[in-house]
PDB file of N, H, CA, C and O in Angstrom:
ATOM      1  N   UNK A   1     -10.531  -9.869   2.620  1.00  0.00           N
ATOM      2  CA  UNK A   1     -10.255  -8.501   2.985  1.00  0.00           C
ATOM      3  C   UNK A   1      -9.257  -7.939   1.974  1.00  0.00           C
ATOM      4  O   UNK A   1      -8.284  -8.600   1.611  1.00  0.00           O
ATOM      5  N   UNK A   2      -9.512  -6.721   1.530  1.00  0.00           N
ATOM      6  H   UNK A   2     -10.302  -6.184   1.826  1.00  0.00           H
ATOM      7  CA  UNK A   2      -8.612  -6.039   0.600  1.00  0.00           C
ATOM      8  C   UNK A   2      -7.514  -5.353   1.400  1.00  0.00           C
ATOM      9  O   UNK A   2      -7.766  -4.767   2.453  1.00  0.00           O
ATOM     10  N   UNK A   3      -6.288  -5.436   0.882  1.00  0.00           N
ATOM     11  H   UNK A   3      -6.084  -5.912   0.027  1.00  0.00           H
ATOM     12  CA  UNK A   3      -5.150  -4.763   1.505  1.00  0.00           C
ATOM     13  C   UNK A   3      -4.230  -4.269   0.387  1.00  0.00           C
ATOM     14  O   UNK A   3      -4.403  -4.619  -0.781  1.00  0.00           O
ATOM     15  N   UNK A   4      -3.261  -3.458   0.765  1.00  0.00           N
ATOM     16  H   UNK A   4      -3.120  -3.174   1.714  1.00  0.00           H
ATOM     17  CA  UNK A   4      -2.305  -2.916  -0.198  1.00  0.00           C
ATOM     18  C   UNK A   4      -0.892  -3.227   0.291  1.00  0.00           C
ATOM     19  O   UNK A   4      -0.540  -2.957   1.439  1.00  0.00           O
ATOM     20  N   UNK A   5      -0.094  -3.801  -0.608  1.00  0.00           N
ATOM     21  H   UNK A   5      -0.380  -4.021  -1.540  1.00  0.00           H
ATOM     22  CA  UNK A   5       1.327  -4.008  -0.338  1.00  0.00           C
ATOM     23  C   UNK A   5       2.061  -2.818  -0.938  1.00  0.00           C
ATOM     24  O   UNK A   5       1.913  -2.523  -2.124  1.00  0.00           O
ATOM     25  N   UNK A   6       2.850  -2.138  -0.119  1.00  0.00           N
ATOM     26  H   UNK A   6       2.970  -2.378   0.844  1.00  0.00           H
ATOM     27  CA  UNK A   6       3.598  -0.970  -0.574  1.00  0.00           C
ATOM     28  C   UNK A   6       5.063  -1.343  -0.757  1.00  0.00           C
ATOM     29  O   UNK A   6       5.674  -1.980   0.100  1.00  0.00           O
ATOM     30  N   UNK A   7       5.608  -0.929  -1.897  1.00  0.00           N
ATOM     31  H   UNK A   7       5.112  -0.412  -2.593  1.00  0.00           H
ATOM     32  CA  UNK A   7       6.991  -1.226  -2.244  1.00  0.00           C
ATOM     33  C   UNK A   7       7.736   0.067  -2.535  1.00  0.00           C
ATOM     34  O   UNK A   7       7.170   1.044  -3.024  1.00  0.00           O
ATOM     35  N   UNK A   8       9.035   0.038  -2.217  1.00  0.00           N
ATOM     36  H   UNK A   8       9.495  -0.757  -1.820  1.00  0.00           H
ATOM     37  CA  UNK A   8       9.920   1.163  -2.490  1.00  0.00           C
ATOM     38  C   UNK A   8      10.929   0.720  -3.542  1.00  0.00           C
ATOM     39  O   UNK A   8      11.558  -0.328  -3.400  1.00  0.00           O
ATOM     40  N   UNK A   9      11.083   1.514  -4.593  1.00  0.00           N
ATOM     41  H   UNK A   9      10.572   2.365  -4.708  1.00  0.00           H
ATOM     42  CA  UNK A   9      12.010   1.241  -5.682  1.00  0.00           C
ATOM     43  C   UNK A   9      13.334   1.929  -5.361  1.00  0.00           C
ATOM     44  O   UNK A   9      13.406   3.157  -5.334  1.00  0.00           O
ATOM     45  N   UNK A  10      14.383   1.140  -5.117  1.00  0.00           N
ATOM     46  H   UNK A  10      14.324   0.142  -5.138  1.00  0.00           H
ATOM     47  CA  UNK A  10      15.712   1.666  -4.803  1.00  0.00           C
ATOM     48  C   UNK A  10      16.645   1.314  -5.961  1.00  0.00           C
ATOM     49  O   UNK A  10      16.705   0.159  -6.381  1.00  0.00           O
ATOM     50  N   UNK A  11      17.370   2.302  -6.476  1.00  0.00           N
ATOM     51  H   UNK A  11      17.322   3.241  -6.135  1.00  0.00           H
ATOM     52  CA  UNK A  11      18.257   2.072  -7.620  1.00  0.00           C
ATOM     53  C   UNK A  11      19.350   1.063  -7.313  1.00  0.00           C
ATOM     54  O   UNK A  11      19.783   0.336  -8.207  1.00  0.00           O
ATOM     55  N   UNK A  12      19.801   1.003  -6.078  1.00  0.00           N
ATOM     56  H   UNK A  12      19.449   1.593  -5.352  1.00  0.00           H
ATOM     57  CA  UNK A  12      20.906   0.116  -5.713  1.00  0.00           C
ATOM     58  C   UNK A  12      20.405  -1.235  -5.191  1.00  0.00           C
ATOM     59  O   UNK A  12      20.877  -2.286  -5.623  1.00  0.00           O
ATOM     60  N   UNK A  13      19.467  -1.200  -4.279  1.00  0.00           N
ATOM     61  H   UNK A  13      19.083  -0.346  -3.928  1.00  0.00           H
ATOM     62  CA  UNK A  13      19.004  -2.428  -3.617  1.00  0.00           C
ATOM     63  C   UNK A  13      17.831  -3.107  -4.310  1.00  0.00           C
ATOM     64  O   UNK A  13      17.468  -4.225  -3.943  1.00  0.00           O
ATOM     65  N   UNK A  14      17.232  -2.460  -5.301  1.00  0.00           N
ATOM     66  H   UNK A  14      17.527  -1.552  -5.600  1.00  0.00           H
ATOM     67  CA  UNK A  14      16.084  -3.039  -5.997  1.00  0.00           C
ATOM     68  C   UNK A  14      14.780  -2.684  -5.310  1.00  0.00           C
ATOM     69  O   UNK A  14      14.673  -1.637  -4.671  1.00  0.00           O
ATOM     70  N   UNK A  15      13.802  -3.544  -5.437  1.00  0.00           N
ATOM     71  H   UNK A  15      13.889  -4.395  -5.956  1.00  0.00           H
ATOM     72  CA  UNK A  15      12.470  -3.291  -4.890  1.00  0.00           C
ATOM     73  C   UNK A  15      12.359  -3.910  -3.504  1.00  0.00           C
ATOM     74  O   UNK A  15      12.669  -5.086  -3.311  1.00  0.00           O
ATOM     75  N   UNK A  16      11.912  -3.104  -2.537  1.00  0.00           N
ATOM     76  H   UNK A  16      11.660  -2.149  -2.694  1.00  0.00           H
ATOM     77  CA  UNK A  16      11.784  -3.552  -1.148  1.00  0.00           C
ATOM     78  C   UNK A  16      10.352  -3.354  -0.666  1.00  0.00           C
ATOM     79  O   UNK A  16       9.742  -2.317  -0.923  1.00  0.00           O
ATOM     80  N   UNK A  17       9.824  -4.344   0.028  1.00  0.00           N
ATOM     81  H   UNK A  17      10.320  -5.187   0.237  1.00  0.00           H
ATOM     82  CA  UNK A  17       8.501  -4.236   0.630  1.00  0.00           C
ATOM     83  C   UNK A  17       8.584  -3.294   1.820  1.00  0.00           C
ATOM     84  O   UNK A  17       9.411  -3.480   2.713  1.00  0.00           O
ATOM     85  N   UNK A  18       7.719  -2.276   1.829  1.00  0.00           N
ATOM     86  H   UNK A  18       7.048  -2.125   1.103  1.00  0.00           H
ATOM     87  CA  UNK A  18       7.652  -1.333   2.954  1.00  0.00           C
ATOM     88  C   UNK A  18       6.689  -1.848   4.007  1.00  0.00           C
ATOM     89  O   UNK A  18       6.989  -1.848   5.201  1.00  0.00           O
ATOM     90  N   UNK A  19       5.519  -2.290   3.543  1.00  0.00           N
ATOM     91  H   UNK A  19       5.275  -2.290   2.573  1.00  0.00           H
ATOM     92  CA  UNK A  19       4.531  -2.782   4.484  1.00  0.00           C
ATOM     93  C   UNK A  19       3.212  -3.077   3.799  1.00  0.00           C
ATOM     94  O   UNK A  19       3.042  -2.838   2.603  1.00  0.00           O
ATOM     95  N   UNK A  20       2.286  -3.600   4.583  1.00  0.00           N
ATOM     96  H   UNK A  20       2.425  -3.794   5.554  1.00  0.00           H
ATOM     97  CA  UNK A  20       0.961  -3.947   4.087  1.00  0.00           C
ATOM     98  C   UNK A  20      -0.064  -3.245   4.959  1.00  0.00           C
ATOM     99  O   UNK A  20      -0.026  -3.342   6.186  1.00  0.00           O
ATOM    100  N   UNK A  21      -0.990  -2.530   4.306  1.00  0.00           N
ATOM    101  H   UNK A  21      -1.021  -2.452   3.310  1.00  0.00           H
ATOM    102  CA  UNK A  21      -2.045  -1.834   5.031  1.00  0.00           C
ATOM    103  C   UNK A  21      -3.396  -2.351   4.572  1.00  0.00           C
ATOM    104  O   UNK A  21      -3.638  -2.456   3.370  1.00  0.00           O
ATOM    105  N   UNK A  22      -4.286  -2.676   5.511  1.00  0.00           N
ATOM    106  H   UNK A  22      -4.089  -2.590   6.488  1.00  0.00           H
ATOM    107  CA  UNK A  22      -5.624  -3.144   5.131  1.00  0.00           C
ATOM    108  C   UNK A  22      -6.521  -1.986   4.725  1.00  0.00           C
ATOM    109  O   UNK A  22      -6.410  -0.884   5.263  1.00  0.00           O
ATOM    110  N   UNK A  23      -7.403  -2.240   3.781  1.00  0.00           N
ATOM    111  H   UNK A  23      -7.494  -3.135   3.344  1.00  0.00           H
ATOM    112  CA  UNK A  23      -8.388  -1.239   3.379  1.00  0.00           C
ATOM    113  C   UNK A  23      -9.535  -1.278   4.374  1.00  0.00           C
ATOM    114  O   UNK A  23     -10.122  -2.333   4.614  1.00  0.00           O
ATOM    115  N   UNK A  24      -9.852  -0.131   4.950  1.00  0.00           N
ATOM    116  H   UNK A  24      -9.375   0.726   4.755  1.00  0.00           H
ATOM    117  CA  UNK A  24     -10.902  -0.080   5.966  1.00  0.00           C
ATOM    118  C   UNK A  24     -12.100   0.748   5.538  1.00  0.00           C
ATOM    119  O   UNK A  24     -13.125   0.768   6.220  1.00  0.00           O
ATOM    120  N   UNK A  25     -11.971   1.426   4.416  1.00  0.00           N
ATOM    121  H   UNK A  25     -11.138   1.409   3.863  1.00  0.00           H
ATOM    122  CA  UNK A  25     -13.093   2.251   3.949  1.00  0.00           C
ATOM    123  C   UNK A  25     -14.222   1.356   3.453  1.00  0.00           C
ATOM    124  O   UNK A  25     -13.984   0.366   2.759  1.00  0.00           O
ATOM    125  N   UNK A  26     -15.433   1.708   3.810  1.00  0.00           N
ATOM    126  H   UNK A  26     -15.625   2.511   4.373  1.00  0.00           H
ATOM    127  CA  UNK A  26     -16.610   0.930   3.424  1.00  0.00           C
ATOM    128  C   UNK A  26     -17.113   1.300   2.030  1.00  0.00           C
ATOM    129  O   UNK A  26     -17.699   0.465   1.341  1.00  0.00           O
ATOM    130  N   UNK A  27     -16.888   2.544   1.614  1.00  0.00           N
ATOM    131  H   UNK A  27     -16.412   3.222   2.174  1.00  0.00           H
ATOM    132  CA  UNK A  27     -17.372   3.032   0.331  1.00  0.00           C
ATOM    133  C   UNK A  27     -16.272   2.874  -0.725  1.00  0.00           C
ATOM    134  O   UNK A  27     -15.294   3.621  -0.699  1.00  0.00           O
ATOM    135  N   UNK A  28     -16.411   1.917  -1.655  1.00  0.00           N
ATOM    136  H   UNK A  28     -17.206   1.310  -1.676  1.00  0.00           H
ATOM    137  CA  UNK A  28     -15.361   1.694  -2.657  1.00  0.00           C
ATOM    138  C   UNK A  28     -15.175   2.874  -3.612  1.00  0.00           C
ATOM    139  O   UNK A  28     -14.137   2.970  -4.268  1.00  0.00           O
ATOM    140  N   UNK A  29     -16.145   3.762  -3.703  1.00  0.00           N
ATOM    141  H   UNK A  29     -16.988   3.684  -3.171  1.00  0.00           H
ATOM    142  CA  UNK A  29     -16.014   4.933  -4.576  1.00  0.00           C
ATOM    143  C   UNK A  29     -14.967   5.912  -4.044  1.00  0.00           C
ATOM    144  O   UNK A  29     -14.443   6.727  -4.804  1.00  0.00           O
ATOM    145  N   UNK A  30     -14.660   5.841  -2.757  1.00  0.00           N
ATOM    146  H   UNK A  30     -15.085   5.179  -2.140  1.00  0.00           H
ATOM    147  CA  UNK A  30     -13.656   6.730  -2.161  1.00  0.00           C
ATOM    148  C   UNK A  30     -12.237   6.230  -2.404  1.00  0.00           C
ATOM    149  O   UNK A  30     -11.276   6.968  -2.183  1.00  0.00           O
ATOM    150  N   UNK A  31     -12.092   4.987  -2.855  1.00  0.00           N
ATOM    151  H   UNK A  31     -12.873   4.387  -3.034  1.00  0.00           H
ATOM    152  CA  UNK A  31     -10.777   4.392  -3.034  1.00  0.00           C
ATOM    153  C   UNK A  31     -10.271   4.705  -4.441  1.00  0.00           C
ATOM    154  O   UNK A  31     -10.819   4.235  -5.439  1.00  0.00           O
ATOM    155  N   UNK A  32      -9.204   5.515  -4.493  1.00  0.00           N
ATOM    156  H   UNK A  32      -8.758   5.897  -3.683  1.00  0.00           H
ATOM    157  CA  UNK A  32      -8.541   5.844  -5.757  1.00  0.00           C
ATOM    158  C   UNK A  32      -7.043   5.667  -5.554  1.00  0.00           C
ATOM    159  O   UNK A  32      -6.573   5.553  -4.422  1.00  0.00           O
ATOM    160  N   UNK A  33      -6.302   5.644  -6.644  1.00  0.00           N
ATOM    161  H   UNK A  33      -6.683   5.737  -7.564  1.00  0.00           H
ATOM    162  CA  UNK A  33      -4.842   5.542  -6.531  1.00  0.00           C
ATOM    163  C   UNK A  33      -4.293   6.708  -5.709  1.00  0.00           C
ATOM    164  O   UNK A  33      -3.414   6.530  -4.866  1.00  0.00           O
ATOM    165  N   UNK A  34      -4.822   7.893  -5.965  1.00  0.00           N
ATOM    166  H   UNK A  34      -5.537   8.038  -6.649  1.00  0.00           H
ATOM    167  CA  UNK A  34      -4.359   9.075  -5.230  1.00  0.00           C
ATOM    168  C   UNK A  34      -4.661   8.954  -3.741  1.00  0.00           C
ATOM    169  O   UNK A  34      -3.822   9.305  -2.911  1.00  0.00           O
ATOM    170  N   UNK A  35      -5.855   8.459  -3.392  1.00  0.00           N
ATOM    171  H   UNK A  35      -6.536   8.174  -4.066  1.00  0.00           H
ATOM    172  CA  UNK A  35      -6.205   8.346  -1.973  1.00  0.00           C
ATOM    173  C   UNK A  35      -5.342   7.299  -1.261  1.00  0.00           C
ATOM    174  O   UNK A  35      -4.989   7.466  -0.094  1.00  0.00           O
ATOM    175  N   UNK A  36      -5.011   6.228  -1.970  1.00  0.00           N
ATOM    176  H   UNK A  36      -5.298   6.092  -2.918  1.00  0.00           H
ATOM    177  CA  UNK A  36      -4.144   5.196  -1.375  1.00  0.00           C
ATOM    178  C   UNK A  36      -2.743   5.757  -1.160  1.00  0.00           C
ATOM    179  O   UNK A  36      -2.138   5.517  -0.115  1.00  0.00           O
ATOM    180  N   UNK A  37      -2.218   6.503  -2.136  1.00  0.00           N
ATOM    181  H   UNK A  37      -2.709   6.698  -2.984  1.00  0.00           H
ATOM    182  CA  UNK A  37      -0.884   7.085  -1.994  1.00  0.00           C
ATOM    183  C   UNK A  37      -0.870   8.166  -0.907  1.00  0.00           C
ATOM    184  O   UNK A  37       0.124   8.304  -0.193  1.00  0.00           O
ATOM    185  N   UNK A  38      -1.952   8.931  -0.772  1.00  0.00           N
ATOM    186  H   UNK A  38      -2.760   8.819  -1.352  1.00  0.00           H
ATOM    187  CA  UNK A  38      -2.033   9.901   0.329  1.00  0.00           C
ATOM    188  C   UNK A  38      -2.012   9.195   1.676  1.00  0.00           C
ATOM    189  O   UNK A  38      -1.431   9.689   2.642  1.00  0.00           O
ATOM    190  N   UNK A  39      -2.646   8.049   1.728  1.00  0.00           N
ATOM    191  H   UNK A  39      -3.118   7.647   0.943  1.00  0.00           H
ATOM    192  CA  UNK A  39      -2.693   7.254   2.952  1.00  0.00           C
ATOM    193  C   UNK A  39      -1.281   6.816   3.357  1.00  0.00           C
ATOM    194  O   UNK A  39      -0.906   6.928   4.524  1.00  0.00           O
ATOM    195  N   UNK A  40      -0.496   6.317   2.389  1.00  0.00           N
ATOM    196  H   UNK A  40      -0.800   6.226   1.440  1.00  0.00           H
ATOM    197  CA  UNK A  40       0.867   5.882   2.707  1.00  0.00           C
ATOM    198  C   UNK A  40       1.744   7.074   3.090  1.00  0.00           C
ATOM    199  O   UNK A  40       2.634   6.942   3.930  1.00  0.00           O
ATOM    200  N   UNK A  41       1.497   8.243   2.478  1.00  0.00           N
ATOM    201  H   UNK A  41       0.774   8.350   1.796  1.00  0.00           H
ATOM    202  CA  UNK A  41       2.246   9.444   2.872  1.00  0.00           C
ATOM    203  C   UNK A  41       1.975   9.795   4.328  1.00  0.00           C
ATOM    204  O   UNK A  41       2.884  10.201   5.053  1.00  0.00           O
ATOM    205  N   UNK A  42       0.717   9.638   4.759  1.00  0.00           N
ATOM    206  H   UNK A  42      -0.021   9.308   4.170  1.00  0.00           H
ATOM    207  CA  UNK A  42       0.382   9.898   6.162  1.00  0.00           C
ATOM    208  C   UNK A  42       1.128   8.934   7.080  1.00  0.00           C
ATOM    209  O   UNK A  42       1.588   9.325   8.153  1.00  0.00           O
ATOM    210  N   UNK A  43       1.248   7.690   6.667  1.00  0.00           N
ATOM    211  H   UNK A  43       0.874   7.372   5.795  1.00  0.00           H
ATOM    212  CA  UNK A  43       1.898   6.676   7.495  1.00  0.00           C
ATOM    213  C   UNK A  43       3.421   6.877   7.560  1.00  0.00           C
ATOM    214  O   UNK A  43       4.035   6.663   8.605  1.00  0.00           O
ATOM    215  N   UNK A  44       4.023   7.289   6.436  1.00  0.00           N
ATOM    216  H   UNK A  44       3.524   7.462   5.587  1.00  0.00           H
ATOM    217  CA  UNK A  44       5.485   7.386   6.360  1.00  0.00           C
ATOM    218  C   UNK A  44       6.021   8.799   6.564  1.00  0.00           C
ATOM    219  O   UNK A  44       7.209   8.984   6.827  1.00  0.00           O
ATOM    220  N   UNK A  45       5.150   9.787   6.444  1.00  0.00           N
ATOM    221  H   UNK A  45       4.185   9.636   6.230  1.00  0.00           H
ATOM    222  CA  UNK A  45       5.586  11.169   6.611  1.00  0.00           C
ATOM    223  C   UNK A  45       5.666  11.894   5.285  1.00  0.00           C
ATOM    224  O   UNK A  45       5.863  11.277   4.238  1.00  0.00           O
ATOM    225  N   UNK A  46       5.511  13.202   5.333  1.00  0.00           N
ATOM    226  H   UNK A  46       5.351  13.703   6.183  1.00  0.00           H
ATOM    227  CA  UNK A  46       5.473  14.021   4.118  1.00  0.00           C
ATOM    228  C   UNK A  46       6.812  14.125   3.410  1.00  0.00           C
ATOM    229  O   UNK A  46       6.844  14.428   2.217  1.00  0.00           O
ATOM    230  N   UNK A  47       7.910  13.886   4.100  1.00  0.00           N
ATOM    231  H   UNK A  47       7.884  13.641   5.069  1.00  0.00           H
ATOM    232  CA  UNK A  47       9.216  14.054   3.475  1.00  0.00           C
ATOM    233  C   UNK A  47       9.617  12.878   2.586  1.00  0.00           C
ATOM    234  O   UNK A  47      10.649  12.938   1.918  1.00  0.00           O
ATOM    235  N   UNK A  48       8.822  11.816   2.569  1.00  0.00           N
ATOM    236  H   UNK A  48       7.984  11.767   3.112  1.00  0.00           H
ATOM    237  CA  UNK A  48       9.116  10.652   1.730  1.00  0.00           C
ATOM    238  C   UNK A  48       8.802  10.980   0.266  1.00  0.00           C
ATOM    239  O   UNK A  48       7.810  11.648  -0.025  1.00  0.00           O
ATOM    240  N   UNK A  49       9.641  10.511  -0.641  1.00  0.00           N
ATOM    241  H   UNK A  49      10.447   9.968  -0.405  1.00  0.00           H
ATOM    242  CA  UNK A  49       9.447  10.730  -2.078  1.00  0.00           C
ATOM    243  C   UNK A  49       8.552   9.612  -2.614  1.00  0.00           C
ATOM    244  O   UNK A  49       9.020   8.498  -2.850  1.00  0.00           O
ATOM    245  N   UNK A  50       7.263   9.912  -2.807  1.00  0.00           N
ATOM    246  H   UNK A  50       6.883  10.817  -2.616  1.00  0.00           H
ATOM    247  CA  UNK A  50       6.312   8.890  -3.237  1.00  0.00           C
ATOM    248  C   UNK A  50       6.491   8.487  -4.696  1.00  0.00           C
ATOM    249  O   UNK A  50       5.859   7.531  -5.148  1.00  0.00           O
ATOM    250  N   UNK A  51       7.329   9.187  -5.436  1.00  0.00           N
ATOM    251  H   UNK A  51       7.842   9.963  -5.069  1.00  0.00           H
ATOM    252  CA  UNK A  51       7.551   8.787  -6.826  1.00  0.00           C
ATOM    253  C   UNK A  51       8.306   7.459  -6.904  1.00  0.00           C
ATOM    254  O   UNK A  51       8.301   6.811  -7.950  1.00  0.00           O
ATOM    255  N   UNK A  52       8.951   7.050  -5.816  1.00  0.00           N
ATOM    256  H   UNK A  52       8.955   7.577  -4.966  1.00  0.00           H
ATOM    257  CA  UNK A  52       9.662   5.773  -5.763  1.00  0.00           C
ATOM    258  C   UNK A  52       8.856   4.689  -5.041  1.00  0.00           C
ATOM    259  O   UNK A  52       9.377   3.609  -4.765  1.00  0.00           O
ATOM    260  N   UNK A  53       7.595   4.974  -4.738  1.00  0.00           N
ATOM    261  H   UNK A  53       7.171   5.852  -4.963  1.00  0.00           H
ATOM    262  CA  UNK A  53       6.746   4.022  -4.037  1.00  0.00           C
ATOM    263  C   UNK A  53       5.597   3.617  -4.951  1.00  0.00           C
ATOM    264  O   UNK A  53       5.004   4.448  -5.638  1.00  0.00           O
ATOM    265  N   UNK A  54       5.298   2.321  -4.942  1.00  0.00           N
ATOM    266  H   UNK A  54       5.780   1.646  -4.383  1.00  0.00           H
ATOM    267  CA  UNK A  54       4.125   1.844  -5.662  1.00  0.00           C
ATOM    268  C   UNK A  54       3.430   0.805  -4.800  1.00  0.00           C
ATOM    269  O   UNK A  54       4.005   0.304  -3.834  1.00  0.00           O
ATOM    270  N   UNK A  55       2.194   0.484  -5.151  1.00  0.00           N
ATOM    271  H   UNK A  55       1.727   0.891  -5.936  1.00  0.00           H
ATOM    272  CA  UNK A  55       1.445  -0.486  -4.364  1.00  0.00           C
ATOM    273  C   UNK A  55       0.764  -1.504  -5.256  1.00  0.00           C
ATOM    274  O   UNK A  55       0.520  -1.270  -6.440  1.00  0.00           O
ATOM    275  N   UNK A  56       0.464  -2.646  -4.645  1.00  0.00           N
ATOM    276  H   UNK A  56       0.662  -2.836  -3.683  1.00  0.00           H
ATOM    277  CA  UNK A  56      -0.269  -3.717  -5.302  1.00  0.00           C
ATOM    278  C   UNK A  56      -1.457  -4.038  -4.417  1.00  0.00           C
ATOM    279  O   UNK A  56      -1.298  -4.265  -3.218  1.00  0.00           O
ATOM    280  N   UNK A  57      -2.649  -4.058  -4.999  1.00  0.00           N
ATOM    281  H   UNK A  57      -2.779  -3.874  -5.974  1.00  0.00           H
ATOM    282  CA  UNK A  57      -3.835  -4.432  -4.235  1.00  0.00           C
ATOM    283  C   UNK A  57      -3.884  -5.946  -4.145  1.00  0.00           C
ATOM    284  O   UNK A  57      -3.760  -6.634  -5.159  1.00  0.00           O
ATOM    285  N   UNK A  58      -4.065  -6.472  -2.936  1.00  0.00           N
ATOM    286  H   UNK A  58      -4.166  -5.913  -2.113  1.00  0.00           H
ATOM    287  CA  UNK A  58      -4.117  -7.908  -2.705  1.00  0.00           C
ATOM    288  C   UNK A  58      -5.359  -8.250  -1.889  1.00  0.00           C
ATOM    289  O   UNK A  58      -5.999  -7.375  -1.305  1.00  0.00           O
ATOM    290  N   UNK A  59      -5.681  -9.525  -1.861  1.00  0.00           N
ATOM    291  H   UNK A  59      -5.161 -10.236  -2.335  1.00  0.00           H
ATOM    292  CA  UNK A  59      -6.765 -10.020  -1.022  1.00  0.00           C
ATOM    293  C   UNK A  59      -6.149 -10.892   0.062  1.00  0.00           C
ATOM    294  O   UNK A  59      -5.338 -11.773  -0.223  1.00  0.00           O
ATOM    295  N   UNK A  60      -6.541 -10.640   1.305  1.00  0.00           N
ATOM    296  H   UNK A  60      -7.200  -9.924   1.536  1.00  0.00           H
ATOM    297  CA  UNK A  60      -6.027 -11.397   2.440  1.00  0.00           C
ATOM    298  C   UNK A  60      -7.160 -12.261   2.984  1.00  0.00           C
ATOM    299  O   UNK A  60      -8.247 -11.762   3.276  1.00  0.00           O
ATOM    300  N   UNK A  61      -6.898 -13.560   3.116  1.00  0.00           N
ATOM    301  H   UNK A  61      -6.015 -13.965   2.878  1.00  0.00           H
ATOM    302  CA  UNK A  61      -7.887 -14.466   3.691  1.00  0.00           C
ATOM    303  C   UNK A  61      -7.983 -14.184   5.183  1.00  0.00           C
ATOM    304  O   UNK A  61      -6.982 -14.278   5.894  1.00  0.00           O
ATOM    305  N   UNK A  62      -9.161 -13.843   5.661  1.00  0.00           N
ATOM    306  H   UNK A  62      -9.973 -13.767   5.083  1.00  0.00           H
ATOM    307  CA  UNK A  62      -9.340 -13.476   7.067  1.00  0.00           C
ATOM    308  C   UNK A  62      -9.032 -14.619   8.019  1.00  0.00           C
ATOM    309  O   UNK A  62      -8.611 -14.381   9.151  1.00  0.00           O
ATOM    310  N   UNK A  63      -9.235 -15.857   7.582  1.00  0.00           N
ATOM    311  H   UNK A  63      -9.577 -16.050   6.663  1.00  0.00           H
ATOM    312  CA  UNK A  63      -9.017 -17.011   8.461  1.00  0.00           C
ATOM    313  C   UNK A  63      -7.571 -17.444   8.522  1.00  0.00           C
ATOM    314  O   UNK A  63      -7.062 -17.761   9.597  1.00  0.00           O
ATOM    315  N   UNK A  64      -6.893 -17.463   7.368  1.00  0.00           N
ATOM    316  H   UNK A  64      -7.307 -17.206   6.495  1.00  0.00           H
ATOM    317  CA  UNK A  64      -5.539 -17.981   7.330  1.00  0.00           C
ATOM    318  C   UNK A  64      -4.466 -16.902   7.268  1.00  0.00           C
ATOM    319  O   UNK A  64      -3.312 -17.154   7.612  1.00  0.00           O
ATOM    320  N   UNK A  65      -4.843 -15.694   6.827  1.00  0.00           N
ATOM    321  H   UNK A  65      -5.781 -15.489   6.547  1.00  0.00           H
ATOM    322  CA  UNK A  65      -3.866 -14.627   6.642  1.00  0.00           C
ATOM    323  C   UNK A  65      -3.102 -14.744   5.332  1.00  0.00           C
ATOM    324  O   UNK A  65      -2.198 -13.954   5.061  1.00  0.00           O
ATOM    325  N   UNK A  66      -3.466 -15.732   4.520  1.00  0.00           N
ATOM    326  H   UNK A  66      -4.200 -16.375   4.740  1.00  0.00           H
ATOM    327  CA  UNK A  66      -2.802 -15.942   3.247  1.00  0.00           C
ATOM    328  C   UNK A  66      -3.138 -14.803   2.284  1.00  0.00           C
ATOM    329  O   UNK A  66      -4.280 -14.348   2.226  1.00  0.00           O
ATOM    330  N   UNK A  67      -2.136 -14.346   1.530  1.00  0.00           N
ATOM    331  H   UNK A  67      -1.208 -14.715   1.577  1.00  0.00           H
ATOM    332  CA  UNK A  67      -2.297 -13.233   0.608  1.00  0.00           C
ATOM    333  C   UNK A  67      -2.405 -13.781  -0.819  1.00  0.00           C
ATOM    334  O   UNK A  67      -1.615 -14.621  -1.250  1.00  0.00           O
ATOM    335  N   UNK A  68      -3.416 -13.269  -1.535  1.00  0.00           N
ATOM    336  H   UNK A  68      -4.058 -12.586  -1.186  1.00  0.00           H
ATOM    337  CA  UNK A  68      -3.642 -13.664  -2.923  1.00  0.00           C
ATOM    338  C   UNK A  68      -3.442 -12.479  -3.836  1.00  0.00           C
ATOM    339  O   UNK A  68      -3.587 -12.605  -5.052  1.00  0.00           O
TER     340      UNK A  68
END
């Protein structure tokens, strides 16, 4: 299963993991960097500064939950 790890870049505390969201869209053509960032804005709210947020696409093993 594809998922995204979202990180927040803080000048003082460094990089912090915000959370992990699974990809649920069936059509891979709909998945773009902009659409993923819009998704996190919906989850965290519009007042969040997304210029300090980045994501990493990962694969999660459905049986073990291990992240690759």
